[in-house]
N, CA, C and O atoms as CSV, one atom per row, in Angstrom:
chain,resi,resn,atom,element,x,y,z
A,1,UNK,N,N,147.108,13.303,86.171
A,1,UNK,CA,C,145.938,12.597,85.835
A,1,UNK,C,C,145.101,12.148,86.934
A,1,UNK,O,O,143.898,12.394,87.023
A,2,UNK,N,N,145.915,11.355,87.922
A,2,UNK,CA,C,145.341,10.686,88.960
A,2,UNK,C,C,144.694,11.859,89.965
A,2,UNK,O,O,143.640,11.699,90.580
A,3,UNK,N,N,145.417,12.919,90.012
A,3,UNK,CA,C,144.808,14.058,90.805
A,3,UNK,C,C,143.578,14.487,90.456
A,3,UNK,O,O,142.673,14.700,91.264
A,4,UNK,N,N,143.484,14.660,88.951
A,4,UNK,CA,C,142.228,15.056,88.469
A,4,UNK,C,C,141.122,14.036,88.831
A,4,UNK,O,O,140.023,14.417,89.234
A,5,UNK,N,N,141.393,12.919,88.700
A,5,UNK,CA,C,140.212,11.909,89.102
A,5,UNK,C,C,139.914,12.031,90.698
A,5,UNK,O,O,138.768,11.930,91.135
A,6,UNK,N,N,140.762,12.200,91.321
A,6,UNK,CA,C,140.687,12.444,92.862
A,6,UNK,C,C,139.643,13.630,93.183
A,6,UNK,O,O,138.637,13.516,93.884
A,7,UNK,N,N,140.116,14.856,92.489
A,7,UNK,CA,C,139.318,15.868,92.571
A,7,UNK,C,C,137.938,15.885,92.009
A,7,UNK,O,O,137.028,16.489,92.577
A,8,UNK,N,N,137.790,15.273,90.974
A,8,UNK,CA,C,136.471,14.854,90.342
A,8,UNK,C,C,135.728,14.089,91.319
A,8,UNK,O,O,134.562,14.452,91.476
A,9,UNK,N,N,136.168,13.035,92.068
A,9,UNK,CA,C,135.488,12.235,92.871
A,9,UNK,C,C,135.124,13.052,94.032
A,9,UNK,O,O,133.984,12.929,94.481
A,10,UNK,N,N,135.929,13.855,94.565
A,10,UNK,CA,C,135.684,14.689,95.702
A,10,UNK,C,C,134.473,15.714,95.487
A,10,UNK,O,O,133.577,15.909,96.309
A,11,UNK,N,N,134.604,16.352,94.206
A,11,UNK,CA,C,133.474,17.254,93.850
A,11,UNK,C,C,132.258,16.491,93.722
A,11,UNK,O,O,131.261,16.957,94.274
A,12,UNK,N,N,132.154,15.375,93.078
A,12,UNK,CA,C,130.940,14.474,92.777
A,12,UNK,C,C,130.383,14.156,94.287
A,12,UNK,O,O,129.174,14.191,94.516
A,13,UNK,N,N,131.209,13.888,95.155
A,13,UNK,CA,C,130.743,13.400,96.476
A,13,UNK,C,C,130.114,14.531,97.362
A,13,UNK,O,O,129.234,14.376,98.209
A,14,UNK,N,N,130.750,15.724,96.994
A,14,UNK,CA,C,130.147,16.917,97.708
A,14,UNK,C,C,128.860,17.328,97.093
A,14,UNK,O,O,127.926,17.614,97.843
A,15,UNK,N,N,128.700,17.392,95.682
A,15,UNK,CA,C,127.389,17.590,95.095
A,15,UNK,C,C,126.403,16.656,95.489
A,15,UNK,O,O,125.243,17.031,95.664
A,16,UNK,N,N,126.762,15.417,95.654
A,16,UNK,CA,C,125.725,14.390,96.056
A,16,UNK,C,C,125.127,14.669,97.421
A,16,UNK,O,O,123.935,14.487,97.668
A,17,UNK,N,N,126.114,15.171,98.395
A,17,UNK,CA,C,125.704,15.405,99.721
A,17,UNK,C,C,124.793,16.736,99.618
A,17,UNK,O,O,123.827,16.850,100.372
A,18,UNK,N,N,125.086,17.665,98.752
A,18,UNK,CA,C,124.275,19.030,98.684
A,18,UNK,C,C,123.008,18.644,98.180
A,18,UNK,O,O,122.000,19.172,98.651
A,19,UNK,N,N,122.912,17.649,97.134
A,19,UNK,CA,C,121.654,17.243,96.489
A,19,UNK,C,C,120.717,16.456,97.675
A,19,UNK,O,O,119.492,16.548,97.586
A,20,UNK,N,N,121.207,15.837,98.563
A,20,UNK,CA,C,120.587,15.170,99.608
A,20,UNK,C,C,120.016,16.348,100.493
A,20,UNK,O,O,118.820,16.286,100.779
A,21,UNK,N,N,120.699,17.326,100.916
A,21,UNK,CA,C,120.402,18.429,101.762
A,21,UNK,C,C,119.252,19.047,101.248
A,21,UNK,O,O,118.277,19.204,101.983
A,22,UNK,N,N,119.242,19.490,99.848
A,22,UNK,CA,C,118.051,20.254,99.314
A,22,UNK,C,C,116.860,19.355,99.200
A,22,UNK,O,O,115.738,19.822,99.396
A,23,UNK,N,N,117.046,18.013,98.877
A,23,UNK,CA,C,115.938,17.185,99.024
A,23,UNK,C,C,115.072,17.086,100.385
A,23,UNK,O,O,113.880,16.787,100.458
A,24,UNK,N,N,115.913,17.393,101.405
A,24,UNK,CA,C,115.379,17.183,102.660
A,24,UNK,C,C,114.502,18.299,103.076
A,24,UNK,O,O,113.676,18.141,103.975
A,25,UNK,N,N,114.664,19.525,102.395
A,25,UNK,CA,C,113.843,20.704,102.631
A,25,UNK,C,C,112.361,20.530,102.332
A,25,UNK,O,O,111.999,19.821,101.393
A,26,UNK,N,N,111.404,21.242,103.208
A,26,UNK,CA,C,110.093,21.048,102.844
A,26,UNK,C,C,109.683,21.544,101.577
A,26,UNK,O,O,110.228,22.563,101.151
A,27,UNK,N,N,108.767,20.950,100.887
A,27,UNK,CA,C,108.276,21.599,99.644
A,27,UNK,C,C,107.556,22.853,99.567
A,27,UNK,O,O,106.583,23.076,100.288
A,28,UNK,N,N,108.008,23.695,98.702
A,28,UNK,CA,C,107.280,25.200,98.751
A,28,UNK,C,C,105.917,24.906,98.394
A,28,UNK,O,O,105.684,24.092,97.501
A,29,UNK,N,N,104.900,25.562,99.080
A,29,UNK,CA,C,103.498,25.546,98.751
A,29,UNK,C,C,103.198,26.858,97.989
A,29,UNK,O,O,103.697,27.922,98.356
A,30,UNK,N,N,102.314,26.757,96.842
A,30,UNK,CA,C,101.984,28.080,96.109
A,30,UNK,C,C,100.548,28.321,96.502
A,30,UNK,O,O,99.661,27.480,96.352
A,31,UNK,N,N,100.371,29.555,97.028
A,31,UNK,CA,C,98.772,29.834,97.170
A,31,UNK,C,C,98.493,31.114,96.344
A,31,UNK,O,O,99.047,32.177,96.621
A,32,UNK,N,N,97.627,30.983,95.333
A,32,UNK,CA,C,97.238,31.995,94.559
A,32,UNK,C,C,96.052,32.787,95.271
A,32,UNK,O,O,95.043,32.293,95.774
A,33,UNK,N,N,96.412,34.137,95.197
A,33,UNK,CA,C,95.259,35.025,95.934
A,33,UNK,C,C,94.985,36.038,94.823
A,33,UNK,O,O,95.878,36.605,94.193
A,34,UNK,N,N,93.676,36.218,94.636
A,34,UNK,CA,C,93.149,37.290,93.704
A,34,UNK,C,C,92.612,38.569,94.592
A,34,UNK,O,O,91.720,38.340,95.410
A,35,UNK,N,N,93.076,39.781,94.473
A,35,UNK,CA,C,92.648,40.954,95.135
A,35,UNK,C,C,91.734,41.564,94.164
A,35,UNK,O,O,92.169,42.131,93.162
A,36,UNK,N,N,90.372,41.458,94.450
A,36,UNK,CA,C,89.229,42.201,93.649
A,36,UNK,C,C,88.531,43.188,94.622
A,36,UNK,O,O,88.680,43.101,95.841
A,37,UNK,N,N,87.779,44.112,94.037
A,37,UNK,CA,C,87.088,45.123,94.848
A,37,UNK,C,C,86.051,44.224,95.541
A,37,UNK,O,O,85.367,43.522,94.796
A,38,UNK,N,N,85.889,44.168,96.567
A,38,UNK,CA,C,86.630,44.670,97.844
A,38,UNK,C,C,86.833,43.405,98.672
A,38,UNK,O,O,86.321,43.293,99.786
A,39,UNK,N,N,87.558,42.487,98.137
A,39,UNK,CA,C,87.772,40.983,98.764
A,39,UNK,C,C,89.026,40.404,98.322
A,39,UNK,O,O,89.391,40.541,97.154
A,40,UNK,N,N,89.704,39.771,99.171
A,40,UNK,CA,C,90.679,38.854,98.807
A,40,UNK,C,C,90.090,37.486,98.556
A,40,UNK,O,O,89.266,37.090,99.380
A,41,UNK,N,N,90.419,36.654,97.461
A,41,UNK,CA,C,89.978,35.397,97.275
A,41,UNK,C,C,91.049,34.397,97.083
A,41,UNK,O,O,91.576,34.302,95.975
A,42,UNK,N,N,91.438,33.594,98.126
A,42,UNK,CA,C,90.681,33.401,99.385
A,42,UNK,C,C,90.801,34.420,100.289
A,42,UNK,O,O,91.686,35.251,100.086
A,43,UNK,N,N,90.021,34.538,101.341
A,43,UNK,CA,C,90.345,35.468,102.462
A,43,UNK,C,C,90.678,34.816,103.648
A,43,UNK,O,O,90.921,35.518,104.630
A,44,UNK,N,N,90.740,33.460,103.749
A,44,UNK,CA,C,91.331,32.716,104.852
A,44,UNK,C,C,92.388,31.724,104.332
A,44,UNK,O,O,92.025,30.914,103.480
A,45,UNK,N,N,93.392,31.715,104.673
A,45,UNK,CA,C,94.516,30.678,104.225
A,45,UNK,C,C,95.157,30.027,105.400
A,45,UNK,O,O,95.649,30.592,106.376
A,46,UNK,N,N,95.077,28.743,105.155
A,46,UNK,CA,C,95.665,27.792,106.275
A,46,UNK,C,C,96.959,27.300,105.852
A,46,UNK,O,O,97.095,26.799,104.736
A,47,UNK,N,N,97.986,27.416,106.727
A,47,UNK,CA,C,99.215,27.141,106.445
A,47,UNK,C,C,99.758,26.176,107.502
A,47,UNK,O,O,99.119,26.038,108.545
A,48,UNK,N,N,100.970,25.453,107.289
A,48,UNK,CA,C,101.718,24.679,108.234
A,48,UNK,C,C,102.848,25.443,108.762
A,48,UNK,O,O,103.574,26.047,107.972
A,49,UNK,N,N,103.070,25.476,110.041
A,49,UNK,CA,C,104.378,26.019,110.566
A,49,UNK,C,C,105.630,25.317,110.010
A,49,UNK,O,O,105.785,24.105,110.158
A,50,UNK,N,N,106.464,26.045,109.409
A,50,UNK,CA,C,107.780,25.507,108.864
A,50,UNK,C,C,107.689,25.204,107.322
A,50,UNK,O,O,108.726,24.900,106.732
A,51,UNK,N,N,106.602,25.266,106.704
A,51,UNK,CA,C,106.393,24.873,105.334
A,51,UNK,C,C,106.500,26.029,104.472
A,51,UNK,O,O,105.578,26.843,104.528
A,52,UNK,N,N,107.498,26.252,103.657
A,52,UNK,CA,C,107.750,27.494,102.910
A,52,UNK,C,C,106.374,27.743,101.989
A,52,UNK,O,O,105.747,26.778,101.552
A,53,UNK,N,N,105.994,29.004,101.756
A,53,UNK,CA,C,104.973,29.365,100.928
A,53,UNK,C,C,105.252,30.457,99.956
A,53,UNK,O,O,106.064,31.335,100.246
A,54,UNK,N,N,104.652,30.448,98.871
A,54,UNK,CA,C,104.807,31.484,97.981
A,54,UNK,C,C,103.422,31.953,97.685
A,54,UNK,O,O,102.618,31.233,97.092
A,55,UNK,N,N,103.133,33.189,98.108
A,55,UNK,CA,C,101.881,33.864,97.762
A,55,UNK,C,C,102.040,34.428,96.384
A,55,UNK,O,O,102.979,35.187,96.140
A,56,UNK,N,N,101.110,34.069,95.415
A,56,UNK,CA,C,101.013,34.665,93.854
A,56,UNK,C,C,99.835,35.477,94.039
A,56,UNK,O,O,98.796,34.938,94.422
A,57,UNK,N,N,99.885,36.761,93.798
A,57,UNK,CA,C,98.917,37.691,93.773
A,57,UNK,C,C,98.605,38.290,92.339
A,57,UNK,O,O,99.432,38.492,91.450
A,58,UNK,N,N,97.284,38.525,92.299
A,58,UNK,CA,C,96.782,39.197,90.911
A,58,UNK,C,C,95.690,40.050,91.193
A,58,UNK,O,O,94.838,39.724,92.021
A,59,UNK,N,N,95.641,41.274,90.479
A,59,UNK,CA,C,94.534,42.202,90.776
A,59,UNK,C,C,94.018,42.542,89.415
A,59,UNK,O,O,94.608,43.310,88.655
A,60,UNK,N,N,92.793,41.887,89.113
A,60,UNK,CA,C,92.335,42.236,87.661
A,60,UNK,C,C,91.715,43.591,87.439
A,60,UNK,O,O,91.400,43.941,86.301
A,61,UNK,N,N,91.526,44.388,88.519
A,61,UNK,CA,C,90.684,45.617,88.318
A,61,UNK,C,C,91.524,46.812,88.528
A,61,UNK,O,O,91.687,47.591,87.589
A,62,UNK,N,N,92.084,47.031,89.699
A,62,UNK,CA,C,92.816,48.408,90.208
A,62,UNK,C,C,94.097,47.799,90.883
A,62,UNK,O,O,94.284,46.604,91.110
A,63,UNK,N,N,94.893,48.782,91.147
A,63,UNK,CA,C,96.126,48.598,92.040
A,63,UNK,C,C,95.415,48.303,93.519
A,63,UNK,O,O,94.485,48.928,94.031
A,64,UNK,N,N,96.176,47.103,94.068
A,64,UNK,CA,C,95.847,46.820,95.344
A,64,UNK,C,C,97.090,46.741,96.168
A,64,UNK,O,O,98.201,46.826,95.644
A,65,UNK,N,N,96.887,46.549,97.685
A,65,UNK,CA,C,98.079,46.182,98.449
A,65,UNK,C,C,97.776,44.994,99.242
A,65,UNK,O,O,96.608,44.648,99.420
A,66,UNK,N,N,98.774,44.344,99.732
A,66,UNK,CA,C,98.701,43.222,100.667
A,66,UNK,C,C,99.551,43.701,101.775
A,66,UNK,O,O,100.679,44.150,101.569
A,67,UNK,N,N,98.925,43.591,103.165
A,67,UNK,CA,C,99.781,43.920,104.240
A,67,UNK,C,C,99.295,42.977,105.471
A,67,UNK,O,O,98.142,42.899,105.896
A,68,UNK,N,N,100.275,42.379,105.878
A,68,UNK,CA,C,100.177,41.521,107.149
A,68,UNK,C,C,101.134,42.083,108.082
A,68,UNK,O,O,102.290,41.661,108.113
A,69,UNK,N,N,100.687,43.097,108.915
A,69,UNK,CA,C,101.541,43.781,109.743
A,69,UNK,C,C,102.203,43.005,110.748
A,69,UNK,O,O,103.415,43.170,110.886
A,70,UNK,N,N,101.557,42.130,111.516
A,70,UNK,CA,C,102.188,41.267,112.468
A,70,UNK,C,C,103.401,40.259,111.901
A,70,UNK,O,O,104.363,39.826,112.535
A,71,UNK,N,N,103.086,40.054,110.668
A,71,UNK,CA,C,104.076,39.154,109.917
A,71,UNK,C,C,105.126,39.983,109.258
A,71,UNK,O,O,106.118,39.391,108.834
A,72,UNK,N,N,105.036,41.278,109.118
A,72,UNK,CA,C,105.882,42.164,108.358
A,72,UNK,C,C,105.978,41.718,106.885
A,72,UNK,O,O,107.063,41.554,106.327
A,73,UNK,N,N,104.803,41.531,106.292
A,73,UNK,CA,C,104.711,41.175,104.861
A,73,UNK,C,C,103.953,42.163,104.265
A,73,UNK,O,O,102.936,42.600,104.804
A,74,UNK,N,N,104.410,42.598,103.074
A,74,UNK,CA,C,103.760,43.643,102.402
A,74,UNK,C,C,104.093,43.526,100.788
A,74,UNK,O,O,105.240,43.271,100.421
A,75,UNK,N,N,103.163,43.700,99.977
A,75,UNK,CA,C,103.529,43.793,98.566
A,75,UNK,C,C,102.527,44.754,97.809
A,75,UNK,O,O,101.428,44.895,98.347
A,76,UNK,N,N,102.740,45.354,96.765
A,76,UNK,CA,C,101.778,46.041,95.902
A,76,UNK,C,C,101.436,45.060,94.776
A,76,UNK,O,O,102.248,44.294,94.257
A,77,UNK,N,N,100.088,45.174,94.447
A,77,UNK,CA,C,99.549,44.285,93.443
A,77,UNK,C,C,99.075,45.089,92.198
A,77,UNK,O,O,98.049,45.768,92.258
A,78,UNK,N,N,99.770,45.014,91.157
A,78,UNK,CA,C,99.449,45.859,90.066
A,78,UNK,C,C,98.843,45.002,89.026
A,78,UNK,O,O,99.369,43.933,88.715
A,79,UNK,N,N,97.651,45.472,88.425
A,79,UNK,CA,C,96.904,44.563,87.368
A,79,UNK,C,C,97.938,44.362,86.202
A,79,UNK,O,O,98.702,45.214,85.749
A,80,UNK,N,N,97.788,42.975,85.792
A,80,UNK,CA,C,98.625,42.573,84.626
A,80,UNK,C,C,100.086,42.218,85.055
A,80,UNK,O,O,100.921,41.813,84.246
A,81,UNK,N,N,100.330,42.398,86.376
A,81,UNK,CA,C,101.830,42.058,86.874
A,81,UNK,C,C,101.774,41.284,88.107
A,81,UNK,O,O,101.830,41.839,89.204
A,82,UNK,N,N,101.661,39.981,87.963
A,82,UNK,CA,C,101.519,39.141,89.263
A,82,UNK,C,C,102.746,39.484,90.193
A,82,UNK,O,O,103.859,39.733,89.731
A,83,UNK,N,N,102.478,39.479,91.429
A,83,UNK,CA,C,103.363,39.669,92.386
A,83,UNK,C,C,103.577,38.385,93.277
A,83,UNK,O,O,102.597,37.725,93.623
A,84,UNK,N,N,104.798,38.045,93.633
A,84,UNK,CA,C,105.094,36.910,94.249
A,84,UNK,C,C,105.665,37.330,95.629
A,84,UNK,O,O,106.432,38.286,95.742
A,85,UNK,N,N,105.260,36.582,96.654
A,85,UNK,CA,C,105.948,36.784,98.046
A,85,UNK,C,C,106.178,35.584,98.724
A,85,UNK,O,O,105.264,34.795,98.962
A,86,UNK,N,N,107.401,35.385,99.070
A,86,UNK,CA,C,107.870,34.063,99.731
A,86,UNK,C,C,107.947,34.385,101.178
A,86,UNK,O,O,108.224,35.527,101.545
A,87,UNK,N,N,107.698,33.363,102.063
A,87,UNK,CA,C,107.443,33.343,103.199
A,87,UNK,C,C,107.584,31.919,103.979
A,87,UNK,O,O,107.159,30.908,103.421
A,88,UNK,N,N,108.148,31.846,105.199
A,88,UNK,CA,C,108.124,30.472,105.860
A,88,UNK,C,C,107.425,30.881,107.283
A,88,UNK,O,O,107.973,31.699,108.022
A,89,UNK,N,N,106.220,30.281,107.611
A,89,UNK,CA,C,105.608,30.542,108.846
A,89,UNK,C,C,106.439,29.988,109.930
A,89,UNK,O,O,106.799,28.810,109.936
A,90,UNK,N,N,106.751,30.863,110.871
A,90,UNK,CA,C,107.443,30.198,112.023
A,90,UNK,C,C,106.671,29.941,113.479
A,90,UNK,O,O,106.970,29.180,114.400
A,91,UNK,N,N,105.700,30.758,113.344
A,91,UNK,CA,C,104.909,30.623,114.797
A,91,UNK,C,C,103.557,30.411,114.464
A,91,UNK,O,O,103.075,30.960,113.473
A,92,UNK,N,N,102.766,29.522,115.338
A,92,UNK,CA,C,101.373,29.318,115.002
A,92,UNK,C,C,100.569,30.432,115.574
A,92,UNK,O,O,100.948,31.040,116.575
A,93,UNK,N,N,99.502,30.695,114.970
A,93,UNK,CA,C,98.544,31.788,115.346
A,93,UNK,C,C,97.638,32.194,114.150
A,93,UNK,O,O,97.652,31.609,113.067
A,94,UNK,N,N,96.911,33.171,114.433
A,94,UNK,CA,C,95.899,33.807,113.383
A,94,UNK,C,C,96.272,35.198,113.142
A,94,UNK,O,O,96.341,35.986,114.086
A,95,UNK,N,N,96.513,35.545,111.961
A,95,UNK,CA,C,97.101,36.885,111.606
A,95,UNK,C,C,96.445,37.562,110.383
A,95,UNK,O,O,96.406,37.053,109.263
A,96,UNK,N,N,95.938,38.755,110.718
A,96,UNK,CA,C,95.129,39.516,109.918
A,96,UNK,C,C,95.980,40.228,108.876
A,96,UNK,O,O,97.037,40.810,109.122
A,97,UNK,N,N,95.337,40.105,107.552
A,97,UNK,CA,C,95.991,40.900,106.405
A,97,UNK,C,C,94.934,41.910,105.896
A,97,UNK,O,O,93.727,41.703,106.024
A,98,UNK,N,N,95.441,42.986,105.326
A,98,UNK,CA,C,94.384,43.955,104.791
A,98,UNK,C,C,95.049,44.511,103.310
A,98,UNK,O,O,96.203,44.360,102.908
A,99,UNK,N,N,94.095,45.090,102.759
A,99,UNK,CA,C,94.438,45.851,101.487
A,99,UNK,C,C,94.945,47.243,102.006
A,99,UNK,O,O,94.158,47.886,102.700
A,100,UNK,N,N,96.156,47.759,101.744
A,100,UNK,CA,C,96.613,49.023,102.392
A,100,UNK,C,C,96.808,49.994,101.232
A,100,UNK,O,O,97.578,50.940,101.400
A,101,UNK,N,N,96.150,49.833,100.024
A,101,UNK,CA,C,96.016,50.790,98.955
A,101,UNK,C,C,94.658,51.155,98.634
A,101,UNK,O,O,93.893,50.358,98.092
A,102,UNK,N,N,94.321,52.375,98.960
A,102,UNK,CA,C,92.712,52.664,98.706
A,102,UNK,C,C,92.266,52.326,97.328
A,102,UNK,O,O,92.841,52.702,96.306
A,103,UNK,N,N,91.158,51.560,97.380
A,103,UNK,CA,C,90.676,51.060,96.126
A,103,UNK,C,C,89.135,51.241,95.907
A,103,UNK,O,O,88.450,50.524,95.178
A,104,UNK,N,N,88.690,52.311,96.650
A,104,UNK,CA,C,87.370,52.705,96.447
A,104,UNK,C,C,86.399,52.402,97.632
A,104,UNK,O,O,86.830,51.885,98.663
A,105,UNK,N,N,85.142,52.715,97.482
A,105,UNK,CA,C,84.200,52.426,98.777
A,105,UNK,C,C,84.109,51.070,99.063
A,105,UNK,O,O,83.783,50.309,98.153
A,106,UNK,N,N,84.336,50.649,100.154
A,106,UNK,CA,C,84.406,49.346,100.524
A,106,UNK,C,C,85.788,48.702,100.815
A,106,UNK,O,O,85.940,47.542,101.198
A,107,UNK,N,N,86.770,49.596,100.586
A,107,UNK,CA,C,88.163,49.377,100.916
A,107,UNK,C,C,88.354,48.905,102.225
A,107,UNK,O,O,89.004,47.883,102.444
A,108,UNK,N,N,87.738,49.700,103.271
A,108,UNK,CA,C,88.093,49.479,104.634
A,108,UNK,C,C,87.822,48.126,105.174
A,108,UNK,O,O,88.386,47.682,106.174
A,109,UNK,N,N,86.777,47.371,104.350
A,109,UNK,CA,C,86.361,45.937,104.840
A,109,UNK,C,C,87.291,45.015,104.164
A,109,UNK,O,O,87.134,43.822,104.424
A,110,UNK,N,N,88.230,45.343,103.347
A,110,UNK,CA,C,88.945,44.291,102.582
A,110,UNK,C,C,90.122,43.760,103.410
A,110,UNK,O,O,91.186,44.363,103.555
A,111,UNK,N,N,89.783,42.442,103.992
A,111,UNK,CA,C,90.787,41.805,104.756
A,111,UNK,C,C,90.755,40.256,104.780
A,111,UNK,O,O,89.964,39.652,104.055
A,112,UNK,N,N,91.475,39.711,105.477
A,112,UNK,CA,C,91.480,38.235,105.650
A,112,UNK,C,C,92.460,37.831,106.737
A,112,UNK,O,O,93.091,38.669,107.381
A,113,UNK,N,N,92.575,36.438,106.932
A,113,UNK,CA,C,93.416,35.765,107.955
A,113,UNK,C,C,94.260,34.755,107.283
A,113,UNK,O,O,93.874,34.081,106.328
A,114,UNK,N,N,95.529,34.676,107.873
A,114,UNK,CA,C,96.327,33.573,107.703
A,114,UNK,C,C,96.393,32.913,109.043
A,114,UNK,O,O,96.623,33.515,110.092
A,115,UNK,N,N,96.169,31.600,108.925
A,115,UNK,CA,C,96.046,30.716,110.167
A,115,UNK,C,C,97.179,29.713,110.037
A,115,UNK,O,O,97.126,28.878,109.135
A,116,UNK,N,N,98.176,29.745,110.861
A,116,UNK,CA,C,99.405,28.829,111.017
A,116,UNK,C,C,99.073,27.858,112.134
A,116,UNK,O,O,98.756,28.217,113.268
A,117,UNK,N,N,99.166,26.656,111.743
A,117,UNK,CA,C,98.951,25.506,112.893
A,117,UNK,C,C,100.234,24.718,112.908
A,117,UNK,O,O,100.368,23.772,113.685
């Protein structure tokens, strides 16, 4: 019986330490991005280095793509199916993203910037 209490106390202490560790992590920021013909809204995204981000994409018209080659980020955006992409910015800079699924005349100008400070 005493052994069980000791084990329960050790587990509780360990979980308490784990809870403190997760609380110290930076909060995840959600950025909603709409891919429309022929623009991303917003097309400029300001982020902080080290702060986790979740990009939530939607495309109300046709299938679109999101590709940030320098960051090795890519996802397909299908109408009616929100796409989520998690990422943690590690280096400051300005990074271009584009639509990499042909969506009609004007597709070649569909781009934006991720700015990490």
